[in-house]
N, C-alpha and C positions, 0 to 999 in steps of 0.2 A: 512538308511537301505540298499540302493543300494550299497554303498561302502562295507559294511559288506559282502554282497553276492558276490560282485566282487572279494574280497580278497579270499573268500572260493573257488570260481571258478578258480582263478588264480593258487592257490596252487594245486587244483585238476588236472588242465590241465597240469601243469609243473611237478607235483610230489613232488617238494620241492622248497623253496625260502628262502633267507636270509631276516632278518628284514630290512636291508639296501636296498636290492633290492625292497621290497614291498614299503618302504618309498619313494623311487625315482619314482616307477611306479605310485603310487597313489597320489603323491605330498602331503604327510602328514608326520608329525613328527613321529619318531619311537615309541614314547610313545603312540600315538593314534593308530597306527597299532597294537602294542602289546596288547592293550586293546581289540581290535577286535579279535585278534588271541586267546586271553584268552577265549573269548566267544566260539569259535569253539573248543578249547581244552576241555572245559567243556562238549560240545556236543559229544566229542569223534571222531570228523572227522579230526582233525589236531593235530599233536603232535610235541613238541619241540625236536630237535635232539641235543644231546650233542656233541660239537666239541671243538677242542683246542681253547684257548682264546688268542692266538697270531698267527700271520701269518707265522713267521719263515723266513720272506723274508728280514730282515735287521739285521745288526750286533748288534743293541741295544737290541732287543727282548722284553724288558719290558719298558713300559712307553714312547715309542718313539713318540706317538701321530700321526703318519703318517696315521693310519687307522681311525682316527677321533673318533671312538667309538667301543665298542664291538658289535654294531649292524651289522657289517660286518660278525661277527662270529656266531650270533644268528640265527639259521636255524630251519625252520619248514618244516614238510613233511605231505603229505596226509596220513591219517590213517584209512579211512573208507572203504578200499578195492577198487576194480575197478568200482563198480557200481555208 
């Protein structure tokens, strides 16, 4: 339960965070973090932000594997206002 609240508070404090950032911060697999974020999305306090699915930083663009996963591009933001 503490990690669930810590994730909520982290996104609230920072305004937004990627799944990969949260995974590194809390030392959990992205799938575990995603499940906790799903909880907060259902509550309406966090929402997923649609962003491009590639970084555009290399010549290959598709399937290069250098970003390890789409977790780097899966971003969430605080949605419950400033309170």
